[in-house]
N, C-alpha and C positions, 0 to 999 in steps of 0.2 A: 938524581935519577940517572939511569944508564943513558949514555949518549944515543941519540936517534940515528940508526944506520942509514946510510945514503940509499935512497930508493925504497925505503920502508913504507912510504906513503901509499903504495899500491895495496888495495884491500886483499887480505888473505882469504882465498876461497877454499872451503873444505874439500878435500879429495873424496873421490867416490867411496873408498873403503871406510872413511870416517862417517859419511852419511849412512852407508849401509849398516855400520855398527850401531849408530844411534837409533835407526829404525828398528833393528833387531832387539835392542835393549827395551825400547818402548813396547814392542810387541810382547816380549816376555813379561814385562811389568803388567801389561793389560791382561794377559792370560792369568797371571797370579791373582790379580784383583777379582777377576770373574770367578775363578775357582774358589778363592777364599770367601767371596760373598755368597756363593752357592752353599758352601759348607756351614756358614754362620747364619744362613737365612732364617731358620726356625719358622715361626708362624708367618713371618713376612713373605715366605716363599709362595704362599697361596696368592697373596696380593700381587706379587710380581708375575706369577703365572697368568693371572687374569689380564695383566697389561700387555701380554704378548712377548715373543722371543726377543724382539728388538729392544724393548724397554728392560726386560729381565737381564739381558747381557750388556745392554748399553748403559745402564745406570752406573755401575762401577767404572766403566771405561770413560764415560764423559766426566765423571768426578775426577778420575786420574788425570786426564788431559787438562781439565780446568785447573786442578791444583798445581800441576807441573808448570804450565804456562803462566798462571797467575804468580807463582813463586818467582819465575824468571823475570817477570815484569817488575814486581816489587823489589826483589833483591838486586836486579840489574840497575833499577833507578836509584837505589840507595848507594850502590857502588859508584855510579856515575855522578851522583850529586854530592857525595860526602867523602869518597875515598880516592878516586882517580885524580891525578894532577896534570896529565897531558891532555890538552884540549882535543887533539885529534883522536886519541883513544876514547875520550868521552863521546865524541860524535859517533864513533864506530859502535860503542856500546848502545847508544840511543837508537841507532839504526836497527841493530839486532832486536832491541827491546820493542820497536814498533811492529816488527814482524810477529814477535811473540804475542803482543797485545791483540793483533788481529785474530790470531788463532784462539787466544783466550776468549775473545768476545764470541766467536762462533761456538766454542765449547760451552760457554755460559748459555747461549741460546739453545743448544742441544740439551743441556741439563734442565732448562725450563720445560721443554717439550717432553722429555722423559719423565720429569716429575709430574706433569699434567697427566700423562698416560697412566702412571702408577696410581695417582690419586683418584682418577675417574674410572679406571678399569677399561679404558678404550685403547686397544692396540694401535700403535702408530701405523698409519696407512689405511685404517678401517674407514668405512663410509662416514661414520659420525665423528671421526677424530677432529677435534678443534671446535666442535659445535658450541661448547660452553667454556671456551678458553677465557673469555672475558669475565666469567664468574670466578674461575680458578685464580686469576691474578688479583682478585679482591680478597682472597683468603690470606692468612698470615704467611703461610709457606709460599704461595704464588707471588704475593706482593714483595717479599724479600728477594726472591729469585729474580723478579723483574727489576727491582731496584739495583741489585748487583749487576745485572746485565747492562742496564743503562749507564751505570758508573764505569763499567769496563769499556763501553763504547766511548764515553767521554775521555777516559784515560788514553784510549787509542788515538783519539783526535789530538790530545795534548802531545802525545809522543810523535805524531807526524810532523816532521820538520824541526823537532827539538834538537838543539845542539849545545846549549849552555848549561852551566851548573844550576842556575835558577830554574830552568825548564825541567831538568831532571828531578829537582825537588818537588815541583808541582806534580809531575808524574807519580812520584812517591806518595803524595797525599791522595791522589785519585785512586791509585791501586790499593792503598790501605783502606780507603773508604769502601771500595767494592768488596774487598775481602771481609771487612767488618759486617757489611750487609749479608754476605753469605753465611757468616758465623751465626746470624740470627736464625738460620734454618736448621741448625744442628739439633741433635737429639736432646730432648729434655731429659731430666734425671728422675722421673717418676713423681712420687707424691711431694717431695720437697727438693729444694736446691735448684730450681730451674734457672734462676739468675746466675748462680754459681757455675752451672753447667755451660751457660751461654758465654759468660765472661772468660772461663778457662779455655773454651774452644777458640774464642777470639784471640787471646794471647798466643795460643798454640799455633794458629794459622799465620799470624803475623811473624812469629819467631821462625817458623820453618821456612816461610817465604824469604825472609832476609838472608837466612843461612844458605838454603839451597840455591836460590836465585843468584845471590852474590857470588857464590863459589862457581856456579856454572858460567856466569858472565866473565869472570876472570879467566877461565879456561878458553874463552873465545877471543881473547885479546892477544895481540902480538907479545912476544917474549919480553920485550922491554918493560911492559907493565905487568904482565902475568908473573914474572919472576923478580920484579923490583921489590927490594926489601921493605921500603917504606910503605908501599901499597899493600904488601902481604901482611905487615904488622898491623896496619889500620884495619884490614878486613878480619884478621885473626882476633882482635879485641871484640869486634862485633859478633863473630862466630861463638866466642866463649860466652858472651852475654846471652846469645840466642840459645845455647845449650842449656844454661841454667834455667831460662824461662821455659824451655820445652820440658825439661825434667820436672819442674815444679807444677806447671799447668797440666801436663799429661797425667801425672800421678793424681793430682787433685781431681781432674775430670773423670778419671777411671773410678776413683773411690766413690764419688757421688752418684755414679751410674750403677753401683753394685748394691745388692741387697745384703750381702754378707760375704765372709771369706769363702763360703762354700761355692760361690760363683766361679772361683778359680778352676774348679774341677768340672762344673756343669755348664758353664756358659762359653760358647765359642767366641762371643764378643769380647769377653774379658781375656780369653786366651790370646786373641789377636793383639789386644792391648799389651799383654805381657811380652809378646814377641817384639813389639815395637820398643819396649823398654830395654830388651836385650840388645837390639840394634843400636839404641842410644848409648849404651855402655861401650859397645865396640867403637862407635864413633868418638867417644871420649878418649879411648886409647889412641886412635889415629890423630886426634887433636894434640895429645901430649907429644907424640912423635914430631908433629909439625912444629910445635913451639920449641922443641929441642933443636930442630934444624935452624930455626930463626935465631936461637941463642948462640949458635956456633959461629961467632964472628970470623969472617974471612974464609969459612969452610962451608958455605951454603951450597947444598947439593940440589940444584934446581930439578934435576931428573927425578930424584927420589921424592921431592916435594910434589911434583906433578902426579906421580903415580899414587901417592897418598890422597891427593885431591880427587883423582878419578875414582879411587876406592870409596871415598866419602860420598861422592855423587851417586855411586851405585847403591850404597847402603841407604842413603836418604831416599833415593827413588824407590827402593824396596819398602821402606817405611811408609812412603806416600801411597804405594799400591795397597798396603795393608789398611791404611786409613780409609782409602776409597772403598774397600770391602766393608769396613766397619760402618761407613755411612749408609750402606744398603742393608744393614742388619740391625735388629733392635737390641739395645742394651737390656740387661736383665731388669733394671729398675723400672723400665717402661711398662713391665708387666705387673707392677704393683698397683693395687687399687688405690686411687686417689681419694682423700678425705672429702666428705660432702658437707662440712660446715660452711657457713657463710664466709668466714675469714679465709678458709682454704680455697673456696671457689674464687674469691677475688684476688688473693695474694699468693696462692700456692704454698703458703706457710700456715701452720697451726696458729690459732689465736694465742698470743703470749699471756702469761698469768697477770693478775692484777698488779699494777705498778707499785708494790711495796718496796722498801729499801733493799731487802734481800733479793727479791725477784729482779729488780732493776740492775743491781750490781752483777747478777749472774746471767743477764741477758746479753749474750755475745753471738754474733754470726759473722765470721770472717768474710770479707768482700774481696773476691779474687781480682777484680778490676782495680780496686784501690791499692792492693799490694803490688800489682804490676805497675801502676802509675808511680808509686813510691820507688820501686826498683829502677825505673827509667830516670826519675829525678836524681836519685843518689848516684846512679851510674854516670849521668851527665856531669854532676858536680865534681866527682873524683876521676873523670876521664883523664888519661895521661896527658893529653894535649890541652886540657882546660887551663885557664889562667890561674895563678896563685891567688887565693882569697884569704882575707883576715879570719882569724879563728872565731871572732865574735859573730861574723856572718854565718859561719858553719854551725855554730851553736843555735842560731836563730833558725837555720834551715832544718836542723834535726828536730827542733821544737815544732816546726810547721808540719813536717811529715808525720811526727808522732800524733799531733792533733788530727791530721787527716785520717790516720788509721783508726784512732779511737772513735772519731765521729762516724765514720762509714762502716765500722765493724762492731760498734758497741751498742749500748742500750738505746740510744736515740735512733739508730738505724733500725733496730728490731721493732720498736714501738711506732716508728714513723709509718709503717705499712698500714696501721689500723687507727692511728690517733693523729688528728690534725695538729695538736699542740706539739707533739714530738716531731712531726714532719716539718713544721715551721722552725722549730728550734734547731733542727739539724742543718737546714739550709742557711739560716741566719748565722749560725756558728761558722759554717764554711765561708760565708761572705765577710764576717767581721773578725774572725780569729785565724783559721787555718790559711785562708788565702792571703790576708795581709802579712802573716809571718813569712810565707814564701816570697811575697813581693819585697819585704824588707831585706830578706836574704839576697835577692837578686841585685839589690842596691842600685836600682835605676829609677830616674824620674821620668816625667812626661815632657815631650817637646811640643811647645805650643806655638801657634801662629802669632807673630809679634803684634799684629794689629788689634788683637782682642785683649782687654785688660786681664791681668793675672787672676784677680779675685773672681771675675766672671767665669773664666775658663776652669779654674779649680772647682768652683761650686757646681758648675754643670757636670763635670766629670764625676764628682762625688754623688750627685743626685742620680746620674745615669746608672752608676753601679748598683744602686738600690732599686731604681724604677724598673729595670729590665726583669729581674726575678719577680718583682711585685706584679708585673703584667702577667706572668705565668699564673700566679695565684688568683688573679682577677678574671681570668678567662678560662675557656675550655681546655687550654693547654695543660692545666693542672691534672685533669683526668687522664690526658694522654701520657703525662709523666708517671702517673700512678699505675696504669695498666700496661704500658710498654716499657720493656727493659732498656731499649735504646733511648727512649725519652727520659727515663730515670737517670741514666748515665749522663745524658746531655745536661740535665738540670744540675747534677752534682758537679760536673766539670765546669759548667758555666758559672755557678756561684763561686767556685774556687778561683777561677780565672778573673772574675770581676773583683774578687777580694784582693788579688794581687794588683790589679789595675787601681783599685782604691788606695792601696798602700803607695803606689807610685805617684798618684795624684796628691796625697797628703805629704809625701816627701817633697813635692814641688811647691806646694802652698797649703797652709793649714785651713784655708777657706774650703778645701774639699771636705773637711770634717763637718762644716756647717751644712753643706749640701746633702751629704749622706745622712747626717743626724736628723735634719728636718724631715727627710723622706721616711726614715725609720719611725720617727715619732708620729708622722701622719698615718703610716700604715698601722701602727699600734692603735691609734684612736679609731680608725675605721673598723678594725677587727673587734675592739672592745665594746663599741657602741652599735655595731651593725646587727641586723637581724637576718641576713641572708647567709646561709651555710655554704661554705666552699665545698664543691664536689660532694653534695649530699648523698648521691647514689653510691658513693664509696664510703666516706667516713661515717655516714649514718646507716650503713647497711652491713657492717662487719659482724653484727651479733654480739657486741661487747656487753657482758653483764655488769661491768664496771665502767664508770665515766660514760654512761650510755648516751647522755644528751650531747649531741655533736655541737649544738649552738653554744651551750654553756662552756664546753671545752674550748671552742674557738674564741669566745670572749675572754676566757682566762688567759689564753695565749696572747691576746691583744694587750692585756694589762701587763703581762710578763715582758712583752716586747717593749712597752713603754719604759719600764724600769731598766731593762737592759740597754735601751738606746741612750738613756741619760748616763749610765755608767760607762758605756763605750765611748761616748763623746768626751767625757772627762779623761779617760785613759788615752784616747787618740790625740787629744790636745797636748797631753803631757809628753807623749812620744814625739809629736811634731815639734815640740820645743827643744828636743835634744839636738845639738848641732849635728849637721850632716857628717862632719868629720869624725865624730864619735861613732856614728853608725858604720862608717866605711873602714875605720881602722887607720893604720899608719899612713897608707897611701892617700886616704881621703884627707887626713890632716895636712899632708904636704900640699895637696891640691888646693885646699882652702887657704893655706898660708900664702901660696903663690898668687891666689886671686884676691887677697885682701887689699883694701885701699892703700894701706901704708906700704905694702910690698910693691904695689903697682906704681905708686908715686916714687919710691926709691929707685925702682928699675928705670923709670923715665928720667930721673935726675942723672943716673949713671949713663944712660944712653945719650943725654944731652952733652955730658962732659966728654964722652968718648969721641976720638977723632973719626971713627967709622960712621958716626951719625950724620956726617955731611956727605957721605957717599951713597950712591944708588945701590939698590939691591942687585 
């Protein structure tokens, strides 16, 4: 890193022209968002008019301010926690981040009030304004806006006084959680694809936050970090990953919100989306120029790099302004009549065909969240600074992510919406196949307290990995996971993570297989012999003409789970007997050899014969 100039510890205060320029840019972006929202309002213009002038013009402005400051918090926390190397620069970044978090929280509160005004038709400042705010925050939209506000406030509290890398990473988690809650308030996609629309907007918001906020934070740092080659390269890799995520999620999100290609000519919402796509292509060109500058060893032009960075910030800010306008206008697919069958009412998807072999093999529904998760996993695995790993573990990782995609986007995921047996099979497969494969690829065991016997510790860990998802199926949490997209994602992620934990426990001791196997068998017996239907108001009310008896389907699922449990225990014990050195590769074999009893005794003999053995350390 560049040597720290003497006296550089004094905080750099922005000059008046710089502050005036920033305010002017924000004013221009706010004006663009208001004008674009008015042009794309369509039928929503009547609703906005009833809410009064403040809500009508304030909706896109509050969305713009919230998106920009939220991006600065998220991206700044990522840069401070994962990219910056100088502790003083990290403290400076976190100080700026705390101020941005305060503004972000206020903007979130303003968004909540504006959303209430629009939903109820009560202009802000009217005598009855706020009279039924308590009712509004119990609706889906109001509850998610309130959740996002609370999480933003907690993130602000975390940022206050934060100065370490670990604190910055905690702020990253808090900001990401708040943005995820806000993503749940995004536009649905009409009659089908609501979950896809929500997942794509979640990926979109997180990617633009890391990109925009990280780049803005770097420009607020002293030149020693802003122009440091290692820091810029670290951020540049993140920016490239964010660009790919933005391009994929943005295209996907726009497509599911369209009725057809004719919307390109007739829908202002789609036209705004296409304008964002053009900006993304221009940003790709600026990124290519920046990477060429980084590749020019010894000839890095810091001035040109910063001008390109400022151009990127302006273009991304314009894209965020267009996005704020889109958030205040309806996508064309929202105007499509939604189906009225029981399955569509419950799941937002048409009832799949009877599960014959042909229909099952052709039942696929790509899951945007799963693809994003796989993208992050693979990116982290092959990150330039990641440690070298044996080829065998890479093959296992690829098998794990392939299983994850097949399970979450394939026939089981399609039928899991309406059939208990498919729902159970999906999550059992994540717990016992996809998750353990990812855990084996990670190559880590569990660290146990020495005072507890190994057999007891491993058995408890294996049992816990099964009992936690079993508790979801045994309680009302199952219904929450069925009707809430965030609950659905939490169950998917939880089962996969518990599967990885199960693999780590088995790697430590094969007694974990006993704990998990016993719980799986117990769950199978309960389902196969029980008479109480799980979530009967869901699985018994989908209107299926095939496999219509929900209890029979559940009992069959229990017997299938019993058979699978036996097969899984046999396979898991076989894998557990494979020496750890074979699973780790060459490095693992060397480690095992070094820790074997013969090697240890030989080393001790040599140490005893060595003259140095009589000396102190």
